C-alpha positions in Angstrom: 33.2 13.0 59.4 30.5 10.7 57.4 29.1 7.9 59.3 30.2 4.0 58.6 27.0 3.2 56.5 27.8 6.0 54.2 31.5 4.8 53.6 30.8 1.3 52.7 28.9 2.4 49.8 30.7 5.1 48.5 34.8 4.0 49.1 36.3 2.6 46.4 39.0 -0.4 46.5 41.9 2.9 45.3 41.6 6.0 47.2 43.3 7.3 43.5 40.2 6.6 41.0 39.2 9.4 39.6 37.3 9.5 37.5 38.9 12.6 35.1 42.6 10.7 34.1 45.8 12.4 35.9 47.5 13.5 32.4 50.5 15.0 34.7 51.5 11.3 35.6 51.2 10.4 31.8 54.6 11.8 30.3 57.6 11.7 32.6 58.6 15.6 32.8 62.2 15.1 32.4 62.3 12.1 29.6 62.8 8.0 30.0 59.8 6.2 29.2 56.3 7.6 29.1 53.5 5.9 30.6 51.8 3.5 28.1 54.7 3.7 25.6 56.6 1.2 24.4 59.7 1.2 23.0 60.5 2.2 19.5 57.1 4.5 19.9 55.0 1.2 20.4 51.7 1.4 22.2 51.8 -0.8 25.3 49.3 -3.5 25.8 48.2 -2.0 29.6 49.3 1.3 31.6 51.9 0.1 34.9 49.1 1.4 37.5 50.8 4.6 39.0 51.6 5.3 42.2 49.6 6.8 45.2 50.2 9.8 46.1 49.8 12.0 49.9 47.6 13.9 47.9 45.4 10.8 47.0 45.7 9.8 50.8 44.9 13.6 51.6 42.1 13.3 49.2 40.2 10.4 49.9 40.4 11.8 53.9 38.3 14.8 52.3 36.0 12.3 50.3 35.4 10.5 53.5 37.4 7.1 52.4 39.2 4.4 54.6 43.0 3.4 53.3 44.4 0.5 54.8 48.4 0.8 55.5 50.8 -2.3 57.1 54.0 -3.4 57.6 56.0 -4.8 54.6 60.0 -6.1 55.4 60.5 -8.4 51.7 59.6 -8.4 48.7 57.1 -11.4 48.3 54.7 -9.7 51.5 55.0 -6.5 49.5 53.5 -7.9 46.3 50.9 -9.9 47.8 49.9 -6.8 50.7 49.9 -4.3 47.1 48.0 -7.2 44.9 45.3 -7.5 48.1 44.3 -3.8 47.3 46.2 -1.7 50.9 47.5 1.9 49.6 50.2 2.5 52.0 52.7 0.3 53.3 55.4 0.9 56.1 58.7 -0.2 56.8 58.3 -0.5 60.1 61.3 -0.2 63.3 59.1 -2.7 63.7 61.6 -4.9 61.4 63.6 -5.3 65.1 61.6 -7.0 66.5 60.2 -8.7 63.5 62.8 -9.5 61.0 66.1 -9.3 63.5 65.1 -10.5 66.7 65.5 -8.1 69.0 62.8 -7.4 71.8 61.8 -3.7 71.3 62.0 -1.4 68.5 65.3 0.4 69.4 68.7 -1.9 68.3 67.8 -1.2 64.6 69.6 0.8 62.3 69.5 3.0 59.5 72.0 0.5 57.5 69.8 -2.4 57.6 66.3 -0.9 57.8 67.4 0.6 53.9 68.3 -2.6 52.6 64.4 -3.8 53.6 63.0 -0.7 53.0 64.5 -1.3 49.2 62.5 -4.7 49.0 59.6 -3.2 49.3 60.1 0.0 47.5 61.3 -2.4 44.1 59.1 -5.4 44.1 56.0 -2.9 44.7 54.0 -0.1 41.9 50.9 1.1 42.9 51.2 1.5 46.8 53.1 4.7 48.3 55.9 3.2 50.1 57.1 5.2 54.0 59.7 4.1 56.1 60.7 5.2 59.5 63.0 6.8 60.8 65.0 4.5 63.0 66.1 5.3 67.2 69.2 7.0 66.7 69.0 8.8 63.7 66.9 11.8 64.0 66.9 12.7 67.3 70.3 15.3 67.5 69.2 18.4 65.3 67.7 18.6 62.1 70.5 18.3 59.8 70.8 14.9 61.4 66.9 13.9 60.6 67.2 15.4 56.7 70.3 14.2 56.3 68.5 10.4 57.0 65.4 10.8 55.3 67.6 11.6 52.1 69.5 8.6 52.5 66.4 6.4 52.6 64.8 8.5 49.6 68.2 7.8 47.3 69.7 4.4 48.8 65.9 3.0 48.9 63.9 4.9 46.5 61.0 5.0 49.4 58.5 7.9 49.0 58.2 9.0 52.8 58.9 9.3 56.4 58.3 8.4 59.6 59.1 10.2 62.6 57.9 9.4 66.3 57.0 12.3 68.3 54.8 15.6 68.2 55.2 19.2 69.4 58.8 18.5 69.8 59.1 16.9 66.5 57.9 20.1 63.9 60.6 21.6 63.4 62.8 18.0 62.6 59.0 18.0 60.0 60.4 21.1 58.5 63.4 20.2 57.9 62.5 17.2 55.8 59.3 18.6 53.8 62.0 21.4 53.4 64.1 19.1 51.8 61.2 17.7 49.6 60.4 14.7 51.7 57.0 13.1 52.5 56.4 13.2 56.5 53.8 10.8 57.8 54.2 11.7 62.3 53.7 9.3 65.1 51.9 10.7 68.5 50.3 8.9 70.7 52.4 5.6 72.5 55.8 6.5 70.5 58.1 2.6 70.9 60.3 4.5 70.5 60.2 6.6 74.0 58.9 3.7 75.7 61.2 3.4 78.7 60.4 7.4 79.4 56.2 6.3 78.8 57.1 4.2 81.1 56.3 1.3 79.1 54.0 0.5 77.2 50.5 2.3 78.3 47.5 4.5 76.7 48.6 7.9 76.4 45.9 10.9 75.9 43.7 10.1 78.9 42.3 12.6 80.8 43.7 15.9 81.3 46.9 14.7 79.0 44.3 14.5 76.1 45.3 18.4 74.8 48.6 17.1 75.1 48.1 15.1 71.9 45.7 17.7 70.8 48.0 20.1 70.6 51.0 17.4 69.8 48.9 16.2 66.3 48.1 20.4 65.7 51.8 20.7 65.7 53.1 18.3 63.2 50.4 18.9 60.7 50.9 22.2 61.2 55.2 21.4 60.7 53.8 19.9 56.7 53.7 16.4 58.5 51.2 15.1 55.5 49.5 12.4 57.6 49.4 11.6 61.3 49.7 8.0 62.8 48.1 7.0 66.3 48.8 4.7 68.2 47.5 3.7 71.7 44.3 6.5 72.0 41.3 6.5 73.4 38.6 6.2 70.5 37.3 9.5 71.7 40.3 11.6 71.4 41.4 10.2 68.3 37.8 10.8 66.7 37.7 14.4 67.9 42.0 15.2 66.4 40.7 13.5 63.4 38.1 15.9 62.8 39.4 18.7 63.0 42.8 18.2 61.3 43.0 18.3 57.6 45.3 15.7 56.8 44.6 11.9 57.6 44.6 10.2 60.6 45.8 7.1 60.6 45.3 4.6 64.5 46.5 1.5 65.0 44.9 1.0 68.9 42.6 4.3 68.0 39.3 3.2 67.6 37.2 2.9 64.4 36.9 7.1 63.5 40.8 7.4 62.6 40.6 8.0 58.6 42.9 4.4 57.7 44.1 2.1 60.1 47.7 0.3 60.1 49.0 -3.2 61.7 52.2 -4.9 62.2 50.8 -7.8 59.0 53.4 -10.9 61.6 50.6 -9.8 63.5 47.3 -9.3 61.4 48.2 -12.5 60.0 48.6 -14.6 63.1 52.4 -15.8 62.6 53.1 -13.8 65.5 52.3 -15.8 69.1 51.2 -15.5 72.3 48.2 -13.2 73.5 48.1 -10.8 71.0 47.7 -7.1 71.8 44.4 -5.7 72.3 44.1 -4.1 69.2 44.9 -5.8 66.6 42.3 -8.0 65.2 43.6 -12.0 63.2 42.9 -11.8 59.8 44.8 -15.8 59.6 46.8 -17.8 61.7 49.3 -18.6 59.8 51.9 -19.9 62.3 50.1 -23.1 62.1 49.4 -23.6 58.5 53.9 -22.9 58.4 54.2 -25.6 61.2 52.3 -27.9 59.8 53.7 -27.3 56.2 57.3 -27.8 57.8 56.2 -30.6 59.9 55.0 -32.1 56.2 58.3 -31.7 54.5 60.0 -32.8 57.6 58.3 -36.3 57.6 58.5 -36.4 53.9 62.5 -36.4 54.2 62.8 -38.3 56.8 61.5 -41.2 55.2 62.0 -40.8 51.6 59.1 -39.7 50.1 60.0 -36.7 48.5 60.9 -36.4 46.5 59.4 -38.9 44.3 60.8 -39.9 41.2 59.5 -36.9 38.9 60.8 -35.1 40.8 64.4 -36.1 40.0 66.2 -35.7 36.4 67.5 -38.7 34.1 
């Protein structure tokens, strides 16, 4: 892998950037409006941005360009994160904790995640949108996994799905990709299996590292376009990253992965309490919103709000 100094000098913000236009993206092959064309044949003022594709992320790895991923569950954060340069958005089963108020990711359902995924996909024009397959929606059989993935593609309009598990999920990955749906794998600590793993524990230490390497190889061979590694020793994550041709996405896996992902409420400081060791808070939205709402309440109670100019004659 290139060293950090080299990446900082050469990495553009957009992993899709290229000196050669991708003409295959300019004209829809089955009718519809061509990119950059206005109704009636008039030329549009500006062509809409091109979607990030899974192949763009694979190319970014080959060229030593890192990229960022965040969770999103609604239209406003999706549009904002995309504008800020986030290349991939994950509609995670972490919505169970961060939207629906559950203690774990296990209770959230396909029917609860699809509307969130639809909102994120509809609010964006450039970012690659990935949806988690929730617990219970793919473990039973390859057919169940493919059917669930199809629902997310058809009903939510996402561009890829993510599932947890390594070698044991190879046949599921093959079944989904055979249906024409890109798959992001997830190994290391897998939250849906927290009870089986004995809680939130780092995975792959010591002799267990060989099994994690086997998992990484298995998901790549099965057709995954990338793999998330969660709570994995940094050195092991770097070894996996150097061996695989597909991008690795770290969360608690050190700095040697090809990309990073965080839950946005953790990253922006909306959540309270002690964050996981791997979380860096880039803002304190909890304090900002608390102060704003407190001021609103005070102004309503005191009669300051609404001011005369905010009313109608």
